[in-house]
C-alpha positions as a Python dict, from the first residue, in 0.01 Angstrom:
ca = {
    (1, 'X'): (0, 0, 0),
    (2, 'X'): (-129, 332, 120),
    (3, 'X'): (-441, 378, 331),
    (4, 'X'): (-626, 687, 441),
    (5, 'X'): (-765, 722, 792),
    (6, 'X'): (-984, 980, 951),
    (7, 'X'): (-808, 1211, 1196),
    (8, 'X'): (-964, 1023, 1489),
    (9, 'X'): (-854, 681, 1362),
    (10, 'X'): (-505, 808, 1293),
    (11, 'X'): (-491, 946, 1646),
    (12, 'X'): (-602, 611, 1787),
    (13, 'X'): (-336, 425, 1589),
    (14, 'X'): (-68, 668, 1710),
    (15, 'X'): (-188, 626, 2068),
    (16, 'X'): (-152, 248, 2037),
    (17, 'X'): (205, 287, 1910),
    (18, 'X'): (283, 529, 2194),
    (19, 'X'): (185, 265, 2451),
    (20, 'X'): (493, 73, 2345),
    (21, 'X'): (296, -243, 2265),
    (22, 'X'): (346, -184, 1892),
    (23, 'X'): (657, -69, 1706),
    (24, 'X'): (468, 112, 1431),
    (25, 'X'): (130, 184, 1276),
    (26, 'X'): (152, -122, 1047),
    (27, 'X'): (160, -352, 1349),
    (28, 'X'): (-149, -184, 1489),
    (29, 'X'): (-336, -223, 1161),
    (30, 'X'): (-231, -588, 1123),
    (31, 'X'): (-347, -664, 1477),
    (32, 'X'): (-678, -486, 1412),
    (33, 'X'): (-732, -691, 1097),
    (34, 'X'): (-654, -1016, 1280),
    (35, 'X'): (-900, -917, 1552),
    (36, 'X'): (-1162, -835, 1289),
    (37, 'X'): (-1122, -1179, 1130),
    (38, 'X'): (-1149, -1350, 1468),
    (39, 'X'): (-1457, -1146, 1552),
    (40, 'X'): (-1620, -1231, 1218),
    (41, 'X'): (-1545, -1602, 1273),
    (42, 'X'): (-1699, -1582, 1620),
    (43, 'X'): (-2012, -1408, 1488),
    (44, 'X'): (-2045, -1675, 1217),
    (45, 'X'): (-2019, -1949, 1481),
    (46, 'X'): (-2280, -1782, 1702),
    (47, 'X'): (-2520, -1753, 1408),
    (48, 'X'): (-2458, -2114, 1310),
    (49, 'X'): (-2522, -2233, 1667),
    (50, 'X'): (-2847, -2034, 1677),
    (51, 'X'): (-2957, -2183, 1344),
    (52, 'X'): (-2883, -2532, 1473),
    (53, 'X'): (-3092, -2462, 1784),
    (54, 'X'): (-3383, -2344, 1570),
    (55, 'X'): (-3355, -2647, 1344),
    (56, 'X'): (-3359, -2873, 1649),
    (57, 'X'): (-3676, -2703, 1775),
    (58, 'X'): (-3839, -2770, 1437),
    (59, 'X'): (-3720, -3131, 1430),
    (60, 'X'): (-3853, -3185, 1783),
    (61, 'X'): (-4190, -3041, 1680),
    (62, 'X'): (-4204, -3270, 1377),
    (63, 'X'): (-4117, -3570, 1594),
    (64, 'X'): (-4409, -3480, 1823),
    (65, 'X'): (-4643, -3468, 1522),
    (66, 'X'): (-4682, -3092, 1536),
    (67, 'X'): (-4588, -3035, 1171),
    (68, 'X'): (-4811, -2903, 897),
    (69, 'X'): (-4878, -3129, 598),
    (70, 'X'): (-4846, -2930, 275),
    (71, 'X'): (-5008, -3138, 3),
    (72, 'X'): (-5005, -2889, -284),
    (73, 'X'): (-4844, -2574, -417),
    (74, 'X'): (-5165, -2385, -342),
    (75, 'X'): (-5146, -2493, 23),
    (76, 'X'): (-4782, -2380, 36),
    (77, 'X'): (-4873, -2044, -121),
    (78, 'X'): (-5149, -2000, 137),
    (79, 'X'): (-4909, -2078, 419),
    (80, 'X'): (-4658, -1819, 290),
    (81, 'X'): (-4936, -1563, 253),
    (82, 'X'): (-5041, -1624, 612),
    (83, 'X'): (-4681, -1585, 730),
    (84, 'X'): (-4642, -1254, 544),
    (85, 'X'): (-4952, -1114, 712),
}
């Protein structure tokens, strides 16, 4: 596989190799990809935790009787219209 990097990215990869922590550019790229996957997993977990918190807020509101009863499609359409405004 062949990849193209900007001059700045190539310089950064070379600098990482020059630190002695990596034997070659491939190791740097592999480590960067592993980090990217870990970061993406972490972001997904943060978003999921936030969604769970929001769902719990809604469930708590419903349990306190603070929900809105939508009895028809027209009422639902009105609610969505109000939200969009």
